[in-house]
C-alpha positions as CSV (number, residue, x, y, z in Angstrom):
1,M,262.7,-71.1,168.7
2,P,260.0,-69.1,166.9
3,L,260.9,-67.0,163.8
4,D,261.5,-63.3,164.6
5,H,260.2,-62.2,161.2
6,C,258.5,-64.1,158.3
7,S,257.5,-62.7,155.0
8,G,255.8,-64.1,151.8
9,H,253.4,-63.3,149.0
10,I,251.5,-65.0,146.2
11,E,251.0,-63.0,143.0
12,A,249.0,-63.5,139.9
13,N,249.2,-61.3,136.8
14,D,247.1,-60.6,133.8
15,C,244.0,-62.5,134.8
16,K,241.4,-60.8,132.4
17,A,240.3,-57.5,134.1
18,F,242.7,-58.3,137.1
19,K,246.0,-56.8,135.9
20,R,247.6,-57.9,139.2
21,I,246.6,-59.7,142.4
22,I,248.8,-60.0,145.4
23,L,248.0,-61.9,148.7
24,G,250.7,-61.4,151.4
25,D,253.3,-58.8,151.7
26,Y,253.3,-55.8,149.2
27,K,254.2,-52.2,148.5
28,L,252.2,-49.2,147.3
29,M,253.1,-46.2,145.5
30,F,250.6,-43.6,144.1
31,G,251.0,-40.1,142.7
32,S,254.0,-38.3,144.2
33,G,254.0,-40.4,147.5
34,L,252.0,-37.8,149.7
35,V,249.8,-40.4,150.9
36,L,251.3,-43.8,150.0
37,G,254.9,-44.3,149.2
38,N,256.4,-47.6,150.2
39,S,259.1,-47.5,147.6
40,F,262.7,-45.9,148.3
41,I,262.9,-42.4,147.0
42,F,266.1,-40.2,146.6
43,K,265.7,-36.6,147.3
44,Q,266.4,-35.5,143.8
45,Q,264.3,-38.1,142.2
46,T,262.6,-37.1,139.1
47,N,260.7,-40.2,137.9
48,Y,257.6,-41.7,139.8
49,S,256.6,-44.1,137.0
50,R,256.5,-47.1,139.4
51,N,253.0,-46.3,140.6
52,G,250.7,-49.0,141.7
53,I,251.3,-52.3,143.6
54,S,254.3,-54.6,143.8
55,H,255.2,-57.5,145.9
56,Y,257.6,-57.0,149.0
57,A,260.6,-59.2,149.2
58,G,262.9,-57.3,151.6
59,T,264.2,-58.1,155.0
60,S,263.0,-55.0,156.8
61,E,260.1,-55.6,159.3
62,S,258.5,-52.2,158.6
63,G,257.3,-50.0,155.5
64,F,255.2,-52.6,153.8
65,M,251.6,-53.8,153.8
66,R,250.5,-57.2,154.7
67,G,247.1,-58.4,153.3
68,F,245.3,-58.2,150.0
69,A,245.8,-55.8,147.0
70,T,244.7,-56.0,143.3
71,E,244.8,-53.8,140.3
72,L,241.6,-53.9,138.0
73,E,241.9,-52.2,134.5
74,F,238.8,-51.2,132.5
75,R,240.2,-49.6,129.3
76,K,241.3,-46.1,130.6
77,V,240.3,-46.6,134.2
78,K,242.4,-48.5,136.8
79,F,241.1,-49.3,140.2
80,T,243.4,-50.5,143.0
81,P,241.8,-51.5,146.3
82,F,243.9,-52.9,149.3
83,I,243.5,-53.9,152.8
84,S,246.4,-54.8,155.3
85,Y,246.8,-55.8,158.9
86,H,249.9,-56.6,160.9
87,T,251.4,-55.8,164.2
88,I,254.3,-53.3,164.3
89,D,256.9,-52.5,166.8
90,A,256.5,-49.2,168.8
91,T,257.8,-47.6,172.0
92,L,255.1,-47.2,174.4
93,N,254.5,-44.4,177.1
94,P,253.3,-45.0,180.6
95,D,249.8,-43.8,179.5
96,S,249.6,-46.5,176.8
97,S,250.2,-44.0,173.9
98,F,253.3,-44.6,171.8
99,S,256.1,-42.1,171.3
100,S,257.7,-43.5,168.2
101,F,257.9,-46.4,165.8
102,Y,260.7,-48.9,166.2
103,T,261.9,-49.9,162.7
104,S,265.2,-51.6,163.2
105,G,263.6,-55.1,163.4
106,L,266.2,-56.2,165.9
107,H,265.0,-58.0,169.2
108,R,268.2,-58.9,171.0
109,T,267.9,-57.1,174.3
110,E,265.0,-56.9,176.9
111,L,264.4,-53.2,175.9
112,E,264.2,-54.1,172.2
113,R,261.9,-57.1,172.9
114,S,259.6,-54.7,175.0
115,K,258.9,-52.8,171.8
116,A,258.0,-55.8,169.7
117,D,254.5,-56.0,168.2
118,N,253.0,-53.4,170.5
119,M,250.5,-52.0,168.1
120,G,248.1,-53.5,165.6
121,E,247.6,-51.5,162.4
122,L,244.8,-52.0,160.0
123,V,245.2,-50.1,156.7
124,S,242.7,-49.8,154.0
125,G,242.0,-47.8,150.9
126,G,242.4,-47.5,147.3
127,N,243.3,-45.6,144.2
128,I,241.4,-44.8,141.0
129,S,243.3,-43.4,138.0
130,L,242.1,-42.2,134.6
131,A,244.5,-42.1,131.6
132,L,243.6,-39.6,128.8
133,G,246.4,-39.6,126.2
134,R,249.3,-37.8,127.7
135,F,247.3,-36.7,130.8
136,S,246.3,-38.7,133.7
137,L,244.3,-38.0,136.9
138,G,243.9,-40.1,140.0
139,T,242.7,-40.0,143.6
140,T,243.9,-42.0,146.7
141,R,242.1,-42.6,150.0
142,L,243.8,-44.1,153.0
143,Y,242.4,-45.0,156.5
144,V,244.7,-46.1,159.3
145,P,242.8,-46.5,162.6
146,Q,245.8,-47.3,164.8
147,D,244.7,-48.7,168.2
148,K,247.1,-46.5,170.3
149,L,247.3,-42.7,170.4
150,Y,250.4,-41.3,168.8
151,N,251.9,-38.9,171.2
152,Y,254.1,-37.1,168.6
153,Y,255.3,-33.4,169.1
154,K,252.9,-31.8,166.7
155,P,250.4,-28.9,166.7
156,T,247.5,-31.2,166.8
157,D,246.9,-34.8,168.2
158,T,247.3,-37.6,165.6
159,D,245.6,-40.8,166.7
160,H,245.2,-42.2,163.1
161,G,246.0,-41.6,159.6
162,N,243.1,-40.5,157.4
163,N,244.2,-39.1,154.1
164,V,242.8,-38.3,150.8
165,S,244.7,-36.9,147.7
166,I,244.4,-36.1,144.0
167,N,247.3,-36.7,141.8
168,Y,247.9,-35.5,138.3
169,S,250.4,-35.5,135.4
170,Y,251.0,-34.5,131.9
171,S,253.7,-35.9,129.6
172,G,254.7,-33.9,126.5
173,K,257.6,-34.1,124.1
174,V,259.4,-31.0,125.6
175,A,257.5,-30.2,128.8
176,G,255.6,-32.2,131.4
177,F,254.4,-31.9,135.0
178,T,253.4,-34.0,137.9
179,G,251.8,-33.2,141.1
180,E,249.6,-34.2,144.1
181,I,247.5,-32.5,146.6
182,A,246.7,-34.2,149.9
183,K,244.9,-33.5,153.2
184,S,244.9,-35.4,156.4
185,R,241.9,-35.6,158.9
186,N,243.6,-34.2,161.9
187,G,243.2,-30.3,162.1
188,D,244.3,-28.4,159.1
189,G,246.8,-31.0,157.7
190,F,247.5,-30.2,154.2
191,A,250.3,-31.1,151.6
192,I,251.1,-30.3,148.1
193,I,253.9,-31.0,145.7
194,N,254.3,-30.1,142.0
195,Q,257.1,-30.7,139.6
196,L,257.8,-29.2,136.2
197,Q,259.9,-31.1,133.7
198,L,261.6,-29.7,130.7
199,S,263.7,-31.5,128.1
200,R,265.7,-30.2,125.2
201,N,266.9,-32.5,122.4
202,G,268.4,-34.9,125.0
203,F,271.0,-32.4,125.8
204,I,269.5,-30.8,129.0
205,D,266.7,-32.1,131.4
206,A,265.4,-29.6,133.9
207,H,263.2,-30.5,136.9
208,I,261.7,-27.8,139.3
209,T,259.9,-29.2,142.3
210,H,257.9,-27.2,144.7
211,R,256.6,-28.7,147.9
212,Y,254.6,-27.5,151.0
213,Y,253.8,-29.9,153.9
214,S,252.0,-28.1,156.7
215,P,253.1,-28.9,160.3
216,E,249.7,-30.5,161.1
217,Y,249.8,-32.8,158.1
218,F,250.2,-36.6,159.2
219,A,250.4,-39.5,156.7
220,P,252.1,-42.5,158.3
221,Y,252.9,-44.2,154.9
222,A,253.8,-41.1,153.0
223,N,257.2,-40.9,151.3
224,A,257.7,-37.9,149.0
225,V,260.7,-35.6,148.2
226,R,261.8,-34.0,151.4
227,E,264.6,-32.9,153.6
228,N,262.8,-33.7,156.9
229,T,262.5,-37.2,158.4
230,R,258.8,-37.2,157.7
231,V,256.5,-35.7,155.1
232,E,255.4,-32.8,157.3
233,N,256.5,-29.2,158.5
234,E,258.4,-28.3,155.4
235,H,258.4,-25.8,152.5
236,G,260.9,-26.2,149.9
237,L,262.0,-25.6,146.3
238,L,264.3,-28.1,144.4
239,T,265.8,-27.3,141.1
240,S,267.8,-30.1,139.1
241,L,269.7,-29.7,135.8
242,D,271.0,-32.8,133.9
243,F,273.4,-32.0,131.1
244,H,274.2,-34.8,128.7
245,F,277.3,-33.5,126.7
246,S,277.9,-36.8,125.1
247,R,277.2,-40.5,125.7
248,K,280.4,-40.5,127.8
249,F,280.2,-37.3,129.8
250,S,277.2,-35.9,131.9
251,L,276.8,-33.2,134.6
252,N,274.0,-33.0,137.3
253,L,273.4,-29.8,139.5
254,Y,270.7,-29.4,142.0
255,A,269.8,-26.8,144.5
256,D,267.4,-27.1,147.3
257,L,266.0,-24.3,149.5
258,F,263.9,-25.3,152.4
259,S,262.5,-24.1,155.7
260,F,260.6,-25.6,158.6
261,E,258.0,-23.5,160.2
262,W,257.4,-25.6,163.3
263,L,259.7,-27.3,165.8
264,K,261.3,-30.5,165.0
265,Y,263.8,-33.0,166.7
266,G,266.9,-31.3,167.7
267,V,265.5,-27.9,166.6
268,S,263.5,-25.8,169.1
269,A,262.6,-22.9,166.8
270,P,261.5,-22.5,163.1
271,S,264.5,-23.0,160.9
272,V,265.8,-22.6,157.3
273,G,268.4,-24.5,155.2
274,K,269.9,-25.0,151.7
275,D,271.6,-27.8,149.9
276,F,273.7,-27.5,146.8
277,S,275.2,-30.3,144.7
278,A,277.3,-30.8,141.5
279,Q,278.3,-34.1,140.1
280,A,280.3,-34.9,136.9
281,K,280.3,-38.4,135.5
282,L,282.7,-39.8,132.9
283,N,282.2,-43.1,131.0
284,P,285.1,-43.4,128.6
285,N,284.2,-47.0,127.7
286,D,282.1,-50.0,128.9
287,Y,284.7,-50.9,131.4
288,N,285.4,-47.7,133.3
289,E,283.3,-45.2,135.1
290,F,284.5,-42.1,137.0
291,S,282.5,-39.5,139.0
292,V,283.1,-36.7,141.3
293,R,280.6,-34.8,143.5
294,Y,280.6,-31.7,145.5
295,R,278.0,-30.8,148.0
296,F,277.3,-27.9,150.3
297,K,274.8,-28.0,153.0
298,H,273.5,-25.4,155.4
299,K,271.3,-26.3,158.3
300,E,270.2,-24.7,161.7
301,K,270.1,-26.9,165.0
302,D,270.1,-26.5,168.6
303,F,273.5,-26.1,170.3
304,D,273.8,-25.1,173.9
305,H,270.1,-24.2,174.2
306,Q,270.1,-22.0,171.2
307,L,269.9,-22.1,167.5
308,A,273.2,-22.6,165.7
309,T,274.2,-22.7,162.0
310,F,276.0,-25.8,160.7
311,E,277.8,-25.8,157.3
312,T,279.2,-28.8,155.7
313,N,281.3,-29.1,152.5
314,S,281.8,-32.6,151.3
315,V,283.6,-34.2,148.3
316,R,283.0,-37.7,146.9
317,L,285.2,-39.5,144.3
318,Y,284.2,-42.8,142.7
319,Y,285.9,-45.0,140.2
320,K,284.6,-48.3,138.8
321,T,286.6,-50.5,136.5
322,K,286.3,-54.0,135.0
323,P,289.7,-54.9,133.4
324,L,288.8,-58.5,133.1
325,D,285.7,-60.4,132.7
326,W,286.1,-62.0,136.1
327,L,287.4,-58.9,138.1
328,L,285.5,-55.8,139.1
329,S,286.9,-52.9,141.2
330,K,285.1,-50.2,143.0
331,T,286.9,-47.2,144.7
332,T,285.2,-44.6,146.9
333,I,286.9,-41.7,148.6
334,N,284.7,-39.3,150.8
335,G,285.9,-36.2,152.6
336,N,284.1,-33.4,154.4
337,A,284.6,-30.1,156.4
338,C,282.1,-29.0,159.0
339,S,281.8,-25.8,161.0
340,R,279.3,-24.4,163.4
341,D,278.6,-20.5,163.4
342,S,281.7,-20.0,161.2
343,E,284.0,-21.5,163.8
344,K,287.0,-23.7,163.1
345,N,286.3,-26.5,160.8
346,T,286.3,-30.2,161.8
347,Y,287.1,-32.9,159.2
348,G,286.1,-36.3,158.2
349,F,287.7,-38.8,155.7
350,H,286.8,-42.2,154.3
351,I,288.3,-44.4,151.7
352,Q,286.7,-47.7,150.6
353,E,287.9,-50.4,148.0
354,N,285.6,-53.2,146.9
355,I,286.9,-56.0,144.7
356,T,284.7,-58.8,143.3
357,L,285.9,-61.9,141.7
358,S,283.3,-64.0,139.6
359,V,283.2,-67.0,137.4
360,P,282.0,-66.4,133.7
361,D,278.5,-67.8,134.3
362,N,278.1,-66.0,137.6
363,R,277.7,-69.4,139.5
364,F,280.2,-68.2,142.1
365,S,281.4,-64.7,143.2
366,F,283.6,-63.4,145.9
367,S,283.6,-59.9,147.0
368,M,286.2,-58.3,149.5
369,L,285.8,-54.8,151.1
370,Y,288.2,-52.7,153.1
371,A,287.6,-49.2,154.4
372,Y,289.5,-46.7,156.5
373,F,287.6,-43.8,158.2
374,S,288.4,-41.0,160.4
375,A,285.6,-38.8,161.7
376,K,286.2,-37.8,165.2
377,D,283.3,-35.3,165.4
378,Y,279.8,-36.6,165.1
379,N,278.9,-34.0,162.4
380,N,281.7,-35.4,160.2
381,R,280.2,-38.9,160.1
382,I,280.2,-40.5,156.7
383,Y,277.7,-43.0,155.3
384,C,278.8,-45.3,152.4
385,Y,276.9,-48.1,150.7
386,E,278.2,-51.7,151.0
387,T,277.2,-54.6,148.7
388,E,274.8,-57.0,150.7
389,I,272.8,-60.1,150.7
390,P,269.6,-59.9,148.6
391,G,266.8,-57.9,150.2
392,Y,269.1,-56.0,152.7
393,F,270.2,-52.5,152.2
394,Y,273.3,-51.5,154.2
395,S,274.9,-48.0,154.4
396,P,276.8,-48.0,157.7
397,M,277.7,-44.9,159.6
398,N,281.6,-44.2,159.8
399,Y,282.2,-42.3,163.0
400,G,285.4,-42.3,165.0
401,V,288.5,-43.7,163.7
402,G,288.9,-47.2,162.4
403,H,288.9,-50.0,159.8
404,R,286.0,-51.9,158.1
405,F,286.5,-55.2,156.5
406,G,283.8,-57.3,154.8
407,C,283.5,-60.2,152.4
408,L,280.4,-61.6,150.5
409,V,280.2,-65.0,149.0
410,S,277.5,-66.0,146.6
411,C,276.9,-69.4,145.0
412,R,274.5,-70.8,142.7
413,C,273.8,-74.5,143.1
414,G,271.9,-75.8,140.1
415,K,268.9,-74.0,138.9
416,V,267.1,-73.7,142.2
417,I,269.4,-72.8,145.0
418,N,271.2,-69.6,145.6
419,L,273.4,-69.1,148.7
420,Y,274.7,-65.8,150.0
421,V,276.9,-65.2,153.1
422,K,278.3,-61.8,154.4
423,Y,280.9,-61.3,157.0
424,S,281.8,-57.9,158.2
425,R,284.1,-56.6,161.0
426,I,284.8,-53.0,162.3
427,S,287.9,-52.3,164.4
428,Y,288.2,-48.8,166.1
429,V,291.7,-47.5,166.7
430,D,290.7,-44.2,168.5
431,G,291.1,-45.6,172.0
432,R,287.7,-46.7,172.9
433,S,287.2,-49.7,175.1
434,T,283.5,-50.4,174.4
435,I,281.2,-50.1,171.4
436,S,277.6,-48.8,171.7
437,S,276.0,-48.6,175.2
438,S,273.3,-49.9,177.5
439,G,272.1,-53.3,176.6
440,E,273.9,-53.2,173.2
441,E,277.3,-52.5,174.7
442,I,280.3,-54.6,173.5
443,S,283.5,-54.8,175.4
444,G,286.5,-54.0,173.3
445,N,287.1,-52.2,170.0
446,N,285.9,-54.9,167.5
447,K,282.5,-55.8,166.3
448,S,281.7,-58.6,163.9
449,E,278.4,-59.4,161.9
450,I,277.4,-62.3,159.9
451,R,274.3,-62.4,157.6
452,A,273.2,-65.3,155.3
453,A,270.4,-65.7,152.8
454,L,269.1,-68.8,151.0
455,K,267.1,-68.2,147.8
456,L,265.0,-70.8,146.1
457,R,263.8,-70.3,142.5
458,W,262.0,-72.6,140.2
């Protein structure tokens, strides 16, 4: 039986002028991510220091490059050329165009297998950056001649990604800024992002980020700060404040105001929204951590063929403690209330406990997880991160009423072999007799999953 997915790389570092050479699978991040951003980015992220190339070692079958990349450094100038080619999964239309990328990597059913390797993608480009003391300047070029027409719902056609950008930054003792300006070949595609950073004696850090991504902008590998699914059709202002009252207590506040001037999935008219959050974190000692977060979100979406206003208030409590060297406990409680056009609220609740037992030298560890959730309305669904095998990120959606159980075993055998096995099971108690639908339908109210990883290091 052939492998469904195989990934690997060869990397060499500090070879005279070649700071890094990678042959195989790798990731790229330049500037603020308007053209290239394979790395994971949080919405309120304020640090883009991981610019350049890095090897890829994840299990996802999308969001990375496959080919050759290198970093050459000549005093204050750094040059990073790259080239990549691999086939990717996509959903094809009858006219041979494709309507969407298929990124789950699962090929279990006939429908899923029909999407496998439908499109070849050749990616080439490079970045040149210049460091002048506290100031840096760079430019990025990307060309993606996809072999299928992307029939995406946009003001202009997008049959390929052809992007160019200029990024810049300044780092001072009290103030700094970063930014990037990008353009795509199709029509008037244009994007810009700028961030101002202020710091005062380590007590307060302020970040103000303005972004504008035109509806025509198309950059298939962009990954910048945004509310939308992709870096396009968005105008927003994000303000973040971090107060460090002491080494033990901190407070984070952020407010994001955004608008979409073109149509988007589930929204048949221009729309606006806002997102506010406050999080307090307390670390009384090295063995305990407590945080509480409140978040308010206002968005407009289609409902009954017209634009409706959805508002969600959510609270998250988190407590981590390590009373013994071999015992670690993490408790998470989530709750939310959602309303549509100021109608009666619907509610969601989720509680999760994760306990990890490990021997002193970490040769063996055993983690157990239990969660209960109640979110009868889809708008009250709750996502919560679970510890996983290396290279696999898992934040399942908790929708309906049920229980979730999981256990993760990791074992180090000698100096070379590391083995990880994860078992998880979800049981619904809301009266359903099937899970999922179509080719993925499961009879009954229980679903189990097993994942394993073998890691060799020498």
